C-alpha positions in Angstrom: 62.8 87.2 115.1 63.6 84.3 112.7 61.7 82.9 109.8 59.1 80.3 110.4 60.1 76.8 109.1 59.9 76.2 105.4 61.0 73.6 102.8 63.8 74.6 100.4 64.3 73.4 96.8 66.9 74.5 94.2 65.7 73.4 90.7 68.0 73.4 87.7 65.5 74.1 84.9 62.6 76.4 84.3 60.3 73.4 83.9 61.3 72.2 87.4 60.7 75.7 88.8 57.2 75.9 87.5 56.5 72.4 88.6 57.4 73.3 92.1 55.3 76.5 91.9 52.2 74.2 91.5 52.7 73.2 95.2 50.5 75.4 97.4 52.4 77.9 99.5 55.5 78.1 97.3 57.5 81.3 96.9 60.4 82.1 94.6 63.6 83.5 95.9 66.5 84.9 93.8 68.2 87.9 95.4 66.1 87.8 98.6 66.6 91.5 99.4 62.8 92.0 99.8 61.8 88.5 100.8 64.3 87.7 103.5 63.2 90.7 105.7 59.6 89.7 105.3 60.4 86.1 106.4 62.5 87.3 109.3 59.7 89.5 110.6 57.2 86.6 109.9 55.1 88.9 107.7 55.1 86.0 105.2 55.2 82.3 106.0 55.6 80.3 102.7 55.5 76.5 103.0 58.4 76.3 100.4 61.1 78.5 99.0 62.1 77.8 95.4 65.7 79.1 94.8 66.0 79.8 91.1 69.7 80.8 91.0 70.8 77.4 89.6 68.7 77.9 86.4 71.2 79.0 83.7 68.6 80.5 81.3 67.3 82.8 83.9 70.6 84.6 84.1 70.5 85.7 80.5 71.0 89.4 79.6 70.9 90.2 76.0 69.9 92.6 73.3 67.4 91.2 70.8 65.5 93.0 68.0 65.6 96.4 69.5 64.9 95.1 73.0 67.0 94.4 76.2 65.9 91.1 77.7 66.7 90.8 81.4 66.4 87.4 83.0 65.0 86.7 86.4 68.3 86.2 88.2 70.2 89.2 86.6 71.5 91.3 89.5 71.0 95.1 89.6 74.7 95.6 90.0 75.3 93.5 86.9 72.9 95.7 84.9 74.8 98.8 86.1 78.1 97.5 84.8 77.3 95.5 81.6 77.9 97.5 78.4 74.7 96.1 76.8 72.6 97.8 79.5 73.8 101.2 78.1 71.2 100.7 75.4 68.5 101.5 78.0 69.8 104.8 79.5 66.9 105.2 81.9 67.9 102.0 83.8 71.4 103.3 84.2 70.0 106.6 85.6 67.8 104.8 88.0 69.9 102.0 89.4 72.3 104.2 91.5 69.2 105.2 93.6 68.2 101.6 94.4 69.3 100.9 98.0 73.0 100.6 98.5 75.7 98.9 96.5 75.5 95.8 98.7 71.8 95.5 98.1 72.2 95.9 94.3 74.9 93.2 94.3 72.3 90.6 95.4 69.0 92.2 94.4 67.6 91.3 91.0 65.9 93.5 88.5 62.9 91.1 88.1 62.6 90.6 91.9 62.2 94.4 92.5 59.6 94.7 89.7 57.7 91.6 91.0 57.8 92.9 94.6 56.0 96.1 93.3 56.8 98.4 96.2 55.1 101.8 95.4 58.4 103.6 96.3 60.7 101.4 94.2 62.6 102.8 91.3 62.6 99.8 88.8 58.8 99.4 88.6 58.6 103.1 87.7 61.3 102.6 85.0 59.4 99.6 83.6 56.2 101.6 83.5 57.8 104.7 81.9 59.4 102.6 79.2 56.3 100.5 78.7 58.3 97.3 79.3 56.9 93.8 78.8 56.8 91.2 81.6 57.2 87.6 80.6 55.3 85.2 82.9 56.0 81.5 82.7 54.0 78.6 84.2 53.2 75.0 83.4 50.7 76.3 80.9 53.3 78.2 78.9 54.2 81.9 78.8 52.3 85.0 78.6 53.4 88.6 78.0 52.0 91.4 80.1 52.6 95.1 79.4 53.7 97.2 82.3 50.5 99.3 82.3 48.5 96.1 83.2 51.1 94.5 85.4 50.9 96.5 88.7 47.5 96.2 90.4 48.2 97.8 93.8 50.8 98.2 96.6 53.0 95.1 96.6 50.5 93.5 94.2 50.8 92.4 90.5 49.0 90.1 88.0 51.4 87.3 88.7 49.5 84.1 89.6 50.7 81.8 92.4 51.9 79.2 89.8 53.7 81.8 87.6 57.3 83.0 87.5 58.4 86.4 86.2 61.1 84.8 84.0 62.2 88.0 82.2 61.5 91.7 81.6 61.8 93.1 78.1 62.8 96.8 77.9 62.9 98.7 74.6 66.3 100.1 73.7 66.7 103.8 73.2 66.4 105.3 69.7 67.9 108.5 68.2 65.9 111.5 69.3 65.0 110.0 72.7 66.2 111.5 76.0 65.6 110.4 79.6 65.6 111.8 83.1 65.3 110.3 86.6 65.2 111.8 90.0 63.9 111.1 93.5 63.9 112.6 97.0 64.6 110.6 100.1 65.7 111.6 103.6 68.9 109.6 103.2 70.4 107.9 100.2 69.2 104.3 100.1 66.0 105.1 102.0 62.6 104.6 100.3 61.7 107.6 98.1 59.2 110.1 99.4 58.6 110.9 95.7 60.3 110.3 92.4 60.0 110.6 88.7 61.1 108.8 85.5 60.9 110.6 82.2 61.1 109.7 78.5 61.1 112.4 75.8 61.0 111.8 72.1 61.7 114.5 69.5 61.1 114.1 65.8 61.5 117.4 63.9 58.8 119.7 65.4 57.0 116.8 67.1 57.7 116.2 70.9 56.3 113.4 73.0 56.9 113.4 76.8 56.0 110.6 79.3 56.3 111.1 83.0 56.0 108.3 85.5 55.8 109.1 89.2 56.4 106.8 92.2 56.1 107.1 95.9 52.9 109.0 95.5 50.3 106.2 94.8 49.9 102.5 95.2 51.3 101.9 91.7 53.6 103.9 89.3 51.5 106.6 87.7 52.3 107.5 84.1 51.0 110.6 82.4 51.5 112.3 79.1 53.1 115.7 79.7 53.7 116.6 76.0 51.3 119.5 76.2 53.0 121.0 79.2 56.4 120.6 77.4 55.0 122.3 74.3 53.6 125.1 76.3 56.9 125.7 78.1 58.9 125.6 74.8 56.6 128.3 73.3 57.7 130.7 76.0 61.4 130.2 75.5 63.8 131.0 72.7 64.5 128.4 70.1 66.8 125.6 71.3 66.5 126.8 75.0 69.1 126.0 77.6 68.1 123.5 80.2 67.9 126.2 82.8 65.5 128.3 80.7 63.3 125.3 80.0 63.3 124.3 83.6 62.1 127.7 84.6 59.3 127.6 82.0 58.2 124.1 82.9 58.0 125.0 86.6 54.8 127.0 85.7 53.1 123.9 84.4 54.2 121.0 86.6 52.2 121.9 89.8 48.9 120.9 87.9 50.5 117.6 86.9 51.5 116.9 90.6 48.0 117.7 91.7 46.7 115.0 89.4 49.2 112.2 90.2 49.5 112.4 94.0 46.7 110.4 95.6 48.4 109.1 98.8 46.9 110.2 102.1 50.3 110.9 103.4 52.2 109.4 106.3 54.7 110.3 109.1 57.4 111.0 106.5 55.6 113.4 104.2 52.2 115.0 103.7 50.4 114.9 100.3 51.1 118.6 99.9 54.8 118.1 100.4 54.8 115.2 97.9 53.1 117.4 95.4 55.8 120.0 95.8 58.4 117.3 95.3 56.8 115.9 92.2 56.4 119.4 90.7 60.1 120.3 91.2 61.4 116.9 90.1 59.2 116.8 87.0 60.3 120.2 85.8 64.0 119.3 86.4 63.9 115.9 84.8 61.6 116.7 81.8 63.9 119.6 80.9 66.9 117.3 81.3 65.3 114.6 79.1 64.3 117.1 76.4 67.8 118.6 76.1 69.2 115.0 75.9 66.6 114.1 73.2 67.3 117.2 71.2 71.1 116.5 71.3 70.5 112.8 70.4 68.4 113.8 67.4 71.1 116.2 66.2 73.7 113.6 66.5 71.6 111.2 64.6 71.2 113.7 61.7 74.9 114.4 61.6 75.9 110.8 61.1 
């Protein structure tokens, strides 16, 4: 099939973009890796496409006051390769799992987050890091925390006249560690289940956040600090990752039971997804904790 007829405009400023968005039936296109297949299968029939690639300020990628600001047309492949992106390690861990290299070369970070596919990696990263979405319209801008941004499968709080102009990620601090993992039938396929993890250590205090995707309509974030504390109590001081993984495996099945609410599909049953989440959570929380512990040690030695 081919796309139904549509008008096409290519504004040069953000003001012109939001002006065009006021026209009924308008849709933004940047990388097009999600939108173009939808158009080709006629699952969507916008009256007008607004190509935002000619807007210079939307391609900005910068570190500012402890945050990494990613503009609407920043490509996923660019974020993989730019040194400034190393300040947010979880993004670097997640991006190799996003589609294939060719997809990442055109696909944008903001586009993936705005598309809000339940099996997508970047929405889970945004949720885990508690990123902030900046929405721009003719009325001005508003900032929406990730916890309030995703409302359902392929659904967000973005209004028809609004543009997701940038996403603001917090940069990593000493004492923070991260983990990311997913399971798919083939690399590049949609994930059957996946996790993103952030662990913070400060002396004896440990905080752990687990975000699961592919198991619900939206990324599901839970505090797993108590599970990590319980696992650490059964290991020797400064446990190896292998010892901690083994201890955590006793606690993650209960977490998986709580977060998996999908009814299942032809690819995987809910029970199988719970097994995947349990195994991935134990592996990546242990990885993140060891990384956080090492980061805190390095910070003290400087």
